[in-house]
KEFIKE-838850 format. One record per residue: residue in three letters; x negated, y, z of N, C-alpha, C in turn. Coordinates in pm, whole numbers, plus 50000, padded with zeros to 5 digits. Layout:
REM residues N
ALAXYZXYZXYZ/...
//
This chain:
REM residues 315
MET397372266760521397622252860485399092250860451/ALA399382243860343400752241760299401522233460400/ALA402792237460425403612230360521404472219660454/TYR404452219060322405292209560251404542196460225/ARG405302185960191404752172760163404932169260016/ILE404052160859966404182155159832404192139959847/LEU405302133759808405472119359822405582112959684/THR405452099759681405532092259556406492080359574/ASP406632072359468407522060859472407172051359586/GLY405892049759614405492040959723406052045559857/ASP406102058559878406672063960002408182061360007/VAL408842063159893410292060759887410592046259921/ASP409852037159859410062022859885409812019260031/ALA408822025560091408452022160229409392028260331/LEU409962039960300410682047660402412202047060390/LEU412712044060271414152045560247414782032260210/SER415702027460292416452015360259417672019060176/MET418252009160108419462011660032420602015660125/GLU420642009960245421662013860342421542028660377/ASP420302033360395420072047660421420592055960304/ALA420272051660183420652059260064422172059960050/ILE422862048960074424332048960066424932058460169/ARG424392058260289424882067360393424692081860352/LYS423532085160294423292099060252424172102860133/MET424472093560044425362096759933426792099059982/GLU427202091560083428522094360142428532108160205/ASP427462111960272427372125560329427482136060220/ALA426762133860109426792143559999428182144459936/LEU428842132959921430182132859863431182139759955/ARG431022138260086431902145460178431662160460169/GLU430402164360149430132178560127430812183459999/LYS430772175259896431442179059771432942180959794/ALA433562171459864434992172659892435292184959978/GLY434342188560065434542200060153434132213360093/GLY433572213059970433232225359901431852230859930/THR430982223059997429642228160029428542221559944/LEU428932213859842427942208459748428102215559615/THR427052222259572427032228559440426372218859344/ALA427102215059238426612204259150426992207159005/PRO426312216658940426622219558800426132208458708/PRO426642207858584426152197758490424662199758462/ARG423992188858424422572189658391422372198458268/PHE421182203958255420862212158138419482208558085/ARG419252211757957418032207957887417262220257844/VAL415942219257848415052229257791414292222457679/GLN414642225757555414032219457440412622224557419/ALA411702215557386410302219357365409702210157260/GLY409762214357134409172206257028409872193057011/ALA409112182057025409662168656998410522163357111/GLY410522169957226411282164957340411882176257420/ALA412282173057541412902183057626412662179557772/LEU412812189557857412902187258001414372188158039/VAL414832178658119416222178158162416252180658312/PHE417082190258354417172194258493418542190958551/THR418572185258671419792184458750419512192058878/ALA420202203158896419962211759012421212211959099/GLY421012213859228422162214259317421782218659456/ALA422822221159536422612225459674423682219359763/ALA423272214959879424192210359983423992219560102/THR424922228660122424732239460219425512237360348/GLY426092225560364426752222360490425792215460583/GLN426062202960611425222195260704423792193460652/GLU423632192160520422302188860466421352200760461/ASN421862212660425421062224960424419862224060330/VAL420082219160207418992218060110419452223159974/VAL418502227459895418732231559757417512227159677/GLY417692224359550416542220059471416952214559336/PHE416052206859278416312201559144415512188859121/ARG415982181159023415232169858968414962173158822/VAL413782169758773413472172058632412782159658574/TYR413202155958453412572144858381412512148658234/ASP411712141258156411502145158017412092134857920/THR412242139457796412732130657689411732129757574/PHE410462132457600409472132157494409222117857448/PRO408942115957319408672102457269407312097557316/GLY407102084457303405812078657339405762074257483/ASP404562070357525404382064457658403182070557727/GLU403152083757735402052090957798402012087657948/PRO400892082758001400852078258141401042089458243/ASP400752101858205400882112858300402292118558308/ARG403222113158231404602118058238405252113158367/GLN405792122458443406422119058571407662127758589/GLN408692122058648409802130458693409562134058838/LEU410202144858881410012148959020411282155159075/VAL411372154859207412452161359280411822171559373/ALA412262183959362411762194659449412862198459548/VAL412512199159677413482201759783413092214659856/PHE414072223659871413872236359941414882237560055/ASN414532245160156415462248360263416512258060209/ALA417792254860229418852262960170419092276060244/GLN418512277760362418662290460436417492299760413/THR416282294160411415092302660401414452302660264/GLY414762292560181414112291360052412752284860058/ALA412312280960176410982274760191410962261160122/LEU409852258260055409662245159993409432234660101/VAL410312224660105410182213760201409222203160149/GLY409322200160019408432190159963408832185959824/ILE408012177459766408202172459630408082157259633/VAL408972150459562408892136059549408682132859401/ILE407562126459370407192123659231407452108959199/GLY408122106459085408352092659042409812089859012/ASP410072077358972411402073358928412302068559041/ALA411742065059155412492057659257413692065259311/ILE413552078359333414662086159389415872085759295/GLY415642088159166416752088159071417442074659062/ILE416642064059058417222050559048418002047159175/MET417422050159292418102046959416419362055359433/ARG419312068159393420492076759401421652070759322/THR421372066459198422422060959113422952047859171/GLY422042039459220422472026959282423332029359404/ALA422932038959487423672041759610425062047259582/LEU425182055959482426502060859444427392049359395/GLY426792039959322427532028059283427972019959403/GLY427102019059503427452012059626428612018659699/VAL428622032059700429742039259762431042036059689/ALA430982035459555432182032159477432682018159512/VAL431772008559520432171994959558432771994859698/LYS432172001859790432642002259928434062007559938/HIS434362018059861435652024859876436702020959773/MET436302013259669437252010059563437451995059542/ALA436471986859575436611972359557437431966459670/SER437991954759645438761947759747437881944959869/PRO438411946759989437621943360110437241928560114/ASP438001920260042437731905760041436881901459922/ALA436271910859851435461907359733434341897859770/ARG434241886759697433221876659728432411872459605/ALA432901875659484432191871559362431741883959286/LEU430461884459253429851896059190429251892259055/ALA429491900558954428901898658821428031910558787/ILE426831907958731425941918558685425661916458538/LEU425931926658458425621926558316424491936558293/GLY423311931458260422121939658247421071935258347/THR419811937658314418721933058402417631943458422/GLY417951956058393416961966658409416931972258551/ALA416221983458566416061989558698417401993758758/GLN418301999058675419602003158727420431991158771/ALA420341980058698421051967958740420541963158875/ARG419221963758897418661959759026419181968559138/ALA419201981759115419651990959219421141989159248/GLN421931987059144423371984859165423621972259246/LEU422861961759217422991949259291422621951359438/MET421501957959463421081960359600422121968159678/ALA422741977859613423761985859681425031977859705/ALA425421969859606426661962059619426581952259736/VAL425431945359749425321935559858425161942359994/ALA424861955359993424771962660119426151966160175/VAL427181965860089428521969960135429561958860130/ARG429231947460068430151936060062429361923160080/ASP430011913160140429371900260165429701890760050/PHE428961891859942429221883559824428681869459845/ARG429491859659811429091845659820428611840259686/ILE429111846159577428741841859442428191854059368/ILE426991853159313426381864159237425841858359106/LYS426351863658994425911859058862425371870858782/VAL424401867858696423851878158610423761873058467/TYR424001882158373423861878758232423231890558157/SER422311887358068421831896657966421471888357844/ARG421281894857731421081887357606419781879557604/ASP418771884157676417461877657676417401867257787/PRO417311854357754417301843957858416161845557958/ASP414981849457910413841850858001414051862258099/ARG414591873458050414821884958137415861881758243/ARG416951875158206417971872158307417491861758406/ARG416671852258360416131842258451415171848758551/HIS414291857658499413351864658586414101873558686/PHE415131880558640415941889058727416531880958841/ALA417141869558807417781861158909416771856059010/GLU415611851758963414601846459053414031857459143/TRP413701868659083413061879459159414021885459261/MET415271888159219416231894059311416701884059416/SER416711871259384417031861159486416021861559599/ARG414731862659561413681863459664413791876459744/ARG414031887359675414061900359742415251901459837/LEU416411896759793417621898259873417911886159961/ARG417131875359941417351862860015418771857759995/ARG419191857859870420511852959830420361844859703/ASP421301835959679421281828059557421941836059445/ILE421161839159342421671846359226421491837259105/CYS422561835259031422581825658921422581832758787/ALA421611829658702421601834558564422491825558480/VAL423461831458408424401823658327424181826558180/ASP424761818058095424451818257952425381826657867/SER426391832757927427301841057848427911851857936/ALA428341862657871429011873257944430321868258003/ARG431001859557931432271854357982432071846358110/ALA431051837858112430761829958231430411838958349/CYS429861850458321429481859858426430701867258481/VAL431561871958391432651881058428433871873958483/GLU434221862558426435451855858467435401852158615/GLY436431856058687436531853058829435831862958920/ALA435121872658864434361882158947435291892359011/ASP435061895159137435801905559210435201919359183/VAL433891919759158433191932259127432301929659006/ILE432341938758908431531937658787430651950158778/LEU429351948258771428391959058755427871958858613/CYS428201968958536427821969358395426751980058377/ALA425521975758352424381984958343423541981158223/THR424081983858104423401980457979423201993157897/ASN422531991757784422442002857688423191999757561/SER424161990757570424891986257452425911996657406/PRO425951999857276426962009057224428292002257192/VAL428361989157213429601981657190429931973957317/PRO431221971057342431591964157465430851950957483/VAL430391948557603429621936457632430471925557696/PHE431741928457719432661918157768434071921557721/ASP434971911957732436351913457689437211916857810/ALA438121926357794438991930257905439831918657956/ALA440141909057868440951897657909440231888658008/TRP438911889558016438141881358110438191887058253/VAL438631899458267438611906158397439851902358476/LYS439681897158595440801892858679441531904858738/ASP442801902958770443531912958845442841915058979/GLY442751927459021442131930659149440641933659141/ALA440051932559022438601934759009438261949559011/HIS437041952459053436481965959044435291965558951/ILE435131976258868434041976958772433281990058789/ASN431961989358796431082000958782430492000758643/THR430572011858569429922012658438428912024058439/LEU427672020658397426582030458397426102033958257/GLY426302024958162425732026658029426562035557939/PRO426372034557807427092043157712428602042557735/LYS429242054157734430672054957758431312066457681/TYR430922067557553431512077457465432542070757374/GLU433352078657309434392073057224433812064557112/ASP432632068357062432052060756951430922051356996/ALA430702050257127429662041257179429962038757327/HIS430392026557359430782023857497430542009157530/GLU430002006757651429641993257693430821985457749/ILE431901992357784433091985457835434221986557733/PRO435151977057732436271977557637437271988457673/LEU437821995057572438812005557595440062000157665/GLU440371987357640441541981457703441441981657855/LEU440211981557905440001981658050440481994858111/ILE440342005658037440822018658085442332018258099/GLU443012012358001444462011358007444912002858125/ARG444121992758161444501983758271444211989558409/SER443311999158418442832003758548443892012358617/ARG444182008958741445142016658821444472029158877/VAL443202027758918442442039158970441142040258893/MET440862052258841439592055058776438942066958846/ALA437642065658872436942076358944435582078658880/THR435022090258909433662093658867432992101658978/ASP431672101758977430962109759077430972124559042/SER431212128158914431222142358876432122144458755/LEU433322149458779434192152958667433582163958582/GLU432892173358647432282184458575431232179458476/GLN430392169958520429402164258429430082156058320/LEU431092148358357431792139958260432382148358147/MET432922159958181433542168558080432522176758002/ALA431262177258050430242185557986429442178257879/TYR429662165157863428912157757761429202163257622/PRO428202163457534428432168557399429362159757316/GLU429442146857352430372137857285431532134657380/PRO432732132357326433882129457413433662116657493/HIS433902117457622433812105957710435082097557695/ILE434962084357706436132075857685437212078357790/ALA436852083257907437852086158009438602099057982/MET438122106957886438752119657854439712118657737/ARG440042106557694441042104857590442362110857639/SER443122116757549444292124857589445262117257678/SER445402104357657446352096657736445832093357877/GLN444522095457900443922091158025443292102458106/ALA443072114058044442262124558105442762128758243/GLY444072128958263444602133558389444552123358500/ARG444132111258470444162100458569442862099158648/ILE441772104058596440492101658661440312111158780/VAL439812105758890439652113559013438182113759054/GLU437872122659147436512123759198436292113159307/LEU435142106459301434782097059406434722104059541/SER434302116659541434222124159667435592125159734/ASP436652126759656437982127659714438462114259770/ILE437992103359710438312090159765437572088259898/VAL436292091659901435502090360025436092098960137/ALA436592110760100437162119860200438582116160240/GLY439152105960177440492101560212441612109160145/GLN441292117360043442312125159974443022117159866/PHE442362106759815442952097459718442612083259763/ALA443482073859727443242059759758442312053659655/GLY441342045859701440452038859609441132027459537/ARG442182022059596443052011959535444372012059611/HIS445422007759545446752007859606447231994059643/SER446721983859576447151970159606446021960559573/ALA446191948159618445161937959595445001934659448/ASN446021937359366445961933959224445471945259135/ASP445191956859194444731968159113443381965359050/VAL443231968858923441911969758860441431983958878/THR440211985658931439661998958957438352000558881/LEU438052012958843436942015558752436202028158795/PHE434872026958805434022038258842433082041558728/PHE433142053958680432232058958578431082066458646/SER429882060858639428702067358696428112076858592/VAL428112089958622427582099658527426442107958587/GLY426272107558719425182114958781425662127758846/LEU425752127858978426192139659052424992148059090/ALA424892159859033423752168759059423672171959209/GLY422472173759257422252177059397422032164959485/THR422502153259441422362141459526420912136559531/GLU420152138759423418732135259429418012143959531/VAL418452156559541417832165859637418152161459780/VAL419402157359803419782152359936418962140059973/LEU418792130959876418032118859902416552121859919/GLY416032131059837414642135159853414382141359989/ALA415322149360036415182155560168415142145060278/GLU415922134360262415922123860363414582116560367/VAL414012113760251412702107260248411642116360311/LEU411692129160279410732138560335410892139560487/ARG412142139160535412382139360680411782127060747/LYS412012115360684411482103060740409942102960739/ALA409372108660634407912109460626407372118160739/GLY408052129360766407622137960876407762131061011/ALA408882123561027409092116561154408042105761176/SER407682098661069406702087961084405312093361111/ALA405082105961072403782112261098403762119561231/GLY404902119161302404982125461433405192140361428/MET405732145361315405942159861303407372163361342/
//
């Protein structure tokens, strides 16, 4: 009889809180800073009209896991298409389990964003802006409110119905008042933290709208010829960080943070978490986090869900 488990999105939702996910991402980032997280850039296996994309990694310190996440880029909407995370014991190679579905990847990205807010945003941050209303925007919001006590939360996207639905649904889920606003400017101005999670190839807000002392997470396009944030924001930022410099430098197109005048300024989020770099130097610093995807973190999070599933079953 197989000793491993197979879980789905329903198990992830039932067993793993965002607070749990943020804690595990901090553990993984400390492993990275300590040299026990192996996290190479993602790679693709081309197959006809699409490809399989793999992010593989190992955490061989406290976590003791190795594995991979795989998802596809095939066109269409085939119902049987699923991404999965496979988790193995890093000492024995034994398969611990498989988690099928989107939830691990979305929660991993949200939790890493939450770590960035925790370590880079002002401790007194009270106003939050969200640009975008998709799954990543929801996860970023959930993580942000887990690490800061926001009193004002605004959301904007181009579609009035989508932003209204987002505000209503997330207000109920988080038991907080979230306000849908009619412009990006109304959303961004005065915000202490800005979460930018769009697919826009052009900036969705003006750098002049960003107050001194603000922190920004950017998840969407961030190449020199397609970027959701204004380039002027990079010039204004005192501290810039990413979850994976190796991944950032491996993109086929130049990343906006790798421009010659800025390339030496960007630091690893893991080094900030480990206390090797400051997340901010003063209350007026503008700080910026580029989310690119740290390999191995899905495996760490998958292992935590599998552990919780075993504990709930009395194993």
